[in-house]
N, C-alpha and C positions, 0 to 999 in steps of 0.2 A: 472799192479802191484797194483795200488791204489784200483782197484775194487776187486782184490783178498784179499787184506788186509781188506777192508771194509766188504766183505763177511765173512771172517774168524772171524772178531770181532762180527758180528751179530750172527754167529753160536755159538761162545763162550757164548755170553749173553743168547741165547736161551737155550743152554745146562745147564747153571748154573741155569736157571729158572726151567727147567724141571727135574733136577736131585736132587730132595730133599733128604736129608738124612733120613734114616728110623728109626729115634728116635721115638719110640711109647710110649704112656702113657695111662693109664686107667683113664677115667673120671668117678668119682663116682657121679651118678645122682639119689639120693634118694635110691630107692630099685633096681636100675639097674646100670650097668657099660658098657661103650663103649670104644674101643680103638681109640685114635686120635693121629695123627702125628702133634703135635703142632709146632715142628721145621719146618716141611714142610710148614705149613700154614704161619708161620712167614716169611719164605724165599720167598714165592710167594708174600705175602703182601709187603715186603720191596721193591720189584721191582715196585709196583704200588702206594705205599704210597705217595710219594712226588707229583706225578701228581694229585692224588685224593685230597690232601690237598690244593695244589696250585690252583686247579680249583674250590674250594669251596668259593663262594662269599657270602654265607649266614652265616656269622660269629656269629650272634646273635641267631641262631637256633641250638638246640641240640636235636638229635634224640635218641641216646643211651648214657645215662648219667650213670656214675659210681654209683651215689646215687640210681638210679633206680634198678640196679643189686643188690646192697647191701641190698636193702629193701625187697628182695624176702622173702616170708614166708617159714618156714620150710616145706620140702617136695615138693617144687615147682621148684627145679632146673631142673629136667627132663622136666617138662612141658614148662618152660620158654625157655630152650635151643631148644626144639622141635619147638616151635612157632617162635623163632628168626631165626632158620635155615630156616624155611619155608619162612619167610619174606625176608631173603637175597637171597634165591634161586629163589623165584617167582617174587619178586618185584625189588630187587636191582641189582643183576648181569644181569638180562635180560634187564635192561635199562642202564647199565654202559658201556661206550665206551671210548676207548683210541685210539689215532691216531698212536701210536707207536706199531709196530708188536710184539716186545718182551713183552711189557706191556699187549697187547691183549692175548698173550699166557699165561702169568702168571695170568691174570684175569680169563681166562677160566679154568686154572688148579685149582685156588682157588675155583671157583664156583663148579667144579667137586668134589673137596674135601668136600665142604659143602653138596653137594647132597649125597655123601657117608655117612657122619656123620648123615645126616637126615634119610637116609634109616636105619642105625643101631639103631637110637633112636626110630624109629617106632616099633621096636621089643620090646620096653621097657614097653609099656602100662602105659604111664604117666597119672596121674590124675591132672586135672587143676582146681584150685580154681578160683572163680569169680574175685578175686583181681588180679590174674596173667593175666587173660584174659583182664581185664580193662587196665592193664599196657601195654599189647601188642596192644590193641585198640588205646591207646594214641600214641604209636609209629607210627602206621599206620596213625593216624590223622595228626601228625606233618609232616610225609612224604608227605601226600596228599596236604598239604598247599603249597608245593613248586612245581615248574615246574618239570616234571618227571626226566629229565636227571640231573637237579641240585640236586634233592632229592637223586638220586642214587649216584651221586658224593659225596655228604655229608655223606651218609651211608657208603660208602667205606672208606672215610677219617676217619670215627669214628671206624673202625674195631680194632684199637689198644685196645680200651676198651673191646671189646668182646674177643680178643685174651688173654689179661691179665687175664680176668675172667676164661677162659678155662684153662690157665696154672695153675691157683690157684686150680682148681678142680682135677688136674692130679697127679697121682702117677706113677712112672716109672715101666714099665713092664719088 
């Protein structure tokens, strides 16, 4: 009976993680727009957030600062988002690991959602200014200063900043 109850609880957690609501919004990225399910991203992230934050031992290091995002030049939203999505897909999620199965599933679902957003942004033909590229280079540089799994842990823990920014770009479809 206990095993059945434990299995049912795990199944409910997994289903809650994988059954995101289909609230869509359009992100306005300079001369381009893409649809993003920010509620779904938040739902996946809420499952892994506490583990990511609790495992972050590098309190004095900040990878993705709100000031950095707010200082974007006009016309650089598309470029910045494209480069940040690339960073998260190629460097962060590929090195982030959780020991709990439901968190692994949500982390994978979040990574897949970022891959999808990245694919849609590639259709936008974003133009990148030198300043935006330098900003992303500094993000990579700070990431590289940490041990790879710790850096990935920190980057996942800082996803709140990214999600807040995405929500600010969104208009409901």
